[in-house]
C-alpha positions, 0 to 999 in steps of 0.5 A, a space after each residue: 381264852 375260851 374263844 381263842 381255844 375254840 379257833 385253835 382247836 378247829 385249826 388243829 382238828 383240820 390239820 389232823 385230818 390231813 395226815 399227808 400234810 402232816 408227813 410232808 412237814 416232817 419229811 421235807 427237812 429230812 429230804 432236804 438234808 439227804 438230797 442236799 448233803 449229797 448234791 454238792 462236792 461229791 467225787 466225779 466218777 465214770 466220765 465216758 472219754 475217747 481215745 484215739 491212738 494214731 501211733 500204735 508204737 510200744 510206748 503208745 501201747 504201754 500208755 494206753 494200758 496204764 490208762 486202762 488200768 487207772 480207769 479200772 481202778 480210780 474209776 474217774 472216767 471210762 475209755 472208749 477207743 475210737 478208730 475214726 477221729 471225726 466220729 470221736 469229735 462228733 460224739 464229743 460235740 454232741 455230749 456222748 463223751 466228756 473228752 478226747 485223748 489223742 496219741 499223736 503219730 510219731 509218739 513212740 519215735 519222738 519219745 525214743 529220740 528224746 524230743 519230748 512228745 505231746 498228748 492232746 486232751 480235747 475237753 468238753 469244758 461246758 462242765 468245769 467240775 468234770 473238766 477239772 477232775 479229768 485234767 487232774 486224773 490224766 495229769 497224774 497218768 502222764 507224770 506216772 508214765 514219765 517216771 516209769 519211762 525214765 526208770 526203764 532201760 535204755 534211759 531217756 530224757 524225754 518227758 511227755 507233756 499233756 496239751 489241754 484243748 478246750 472245745 468251747 469258749 470259757 463257760 462261766 457258772 451262770 451259763 452252766 446254771 442257765 438250763 436249770 433255771 429254764 427247767 425250774 420256771 417250767 416246773 414252777 408254771 406246771 405246779 402253779 398253773 397246773 396242780 394248784 390251780 386244778 385243786 383250787 377250781 375243784 374246791 370252788 366247784 368250778 369243775 361241776 360244769 364239766 362234769 354234767 357235759 359229755 366230754 370224756 375223761 381223756 378229753 378233760 384231762 388233755 384240756 387241762 394239760 394243754 392249758 397248763 402247757 401253754 402257760 408253762 411254754 410262755 414262762 420257759 420261753 421268757 426265761 430262755 430268751 432273757 436268761 441267754 442275754 443275762 448269762 452272756 451266751 455267744 450269739 444269744 438271739 440265734 433263732 435256729 438255736 432258740 427254735 431247737 430249744 423251744 422244742 425242749 421247752 414244749 416237751 418239758 412242759 408237757 412232761 411236768 404238767 402231766 406229772 402234776 395232774 397225776 399227783 393231784 388228780 385224787 387230791 382234794 386238800 388245797 394245802 397238799 399241792 403247796 406242801 408238795 411243791 417244796 419236796 418236789 422242787 428238792 427231789 427233782 431239781 438238785 439231782 438233775 445235774 442242774 447245779 452239779 454234775 450227776 456223775 458225782 452223785 452216789 448211786 441211789 441219787 443217780 437212780 433218782 436222776 435217771 427216772 427224773 424228767 428234770 435230768 433230760 430237760 437240763 441235759 437237753 438245754 445244756 446240749 443245745 445252748 452250751 455245746 450248740 449242737 443239732 437236733 439229733 443230739 437231743 433226740 433221746 431226751 426229747 423221746 424220754 420226755 414224751 414217753 414220760 408225758 404219755 405214761 403220766 397223762 395216761 395214768 392220770 386219766 385212768 385215776 380221774 373220777 367224774 364225781 365231786 
């Protein structure tokens, strides 16, 4: 037992010398509890929807006022009024709004005449959680409007109905998950091919050869980053193509769409690899990146909207999503793969990911030390 205790004592002393590893082993379950406990099942709020009024009659104005009142109180959606229907439809297809409610021409006249006019709700059905929440909220609005209309003077037997128009073919949950899985594959490649290999090479002394050359810190970090980016691009591209086939996307081998998505793969890989190097640039313990992998996976993947809409998160998780590169990668892939939008629709996502990569790579370069 003396020899066994010697082995135990050595391992415990080694563990004690890594306080960060001890903290992560304690904090990881708590992070998972907090993040996962708030990442599913929340009430969807503040969904941006458009409103186009083709009628402008008194009943239509009353309906719009009720619409604004429900938006202010229930906060399920936020209203943006449009004059141009074409502009509203373009914003809907590019993901800037989640639905479009149209009040048709002759709405007021048909209501007074008792011919039961219809409202059209055109929905972005790529997110079934948000679609269901909007249908329930606007269905309640129409019922309330009908009750108020029947109680008024003169009485009318007309009842307004809500017609649901889904903008895209049915989107099963496996297709909804695909953008998150592509982003996750890039993240795994960044963590393994970037952070973990970097630490392992440092501990095996392979970096000594770089340190005796005249190569600059920036060139060294850039070389490490680009090598990791190439590995992540391969992983992300494979999941992009094979995942599109498995998920049953319409026209899965559309080269134009795959080409746009490949651009998101590249900038996502660059952003995540740069983040990994920033996190491990001063680390020497080979166990720490492996412990970080579990924490970062929970902290970045679930608050990104990959499995449940960001609109249902509490405010503090939405703040995490706003600075999370995963969020913009997932949004970009969803816009291109599920909405089949053009490149202009994802330019904000590309810009954020590129800016994130520049900042993290620059910071990693400043922190890098040309010493063993």
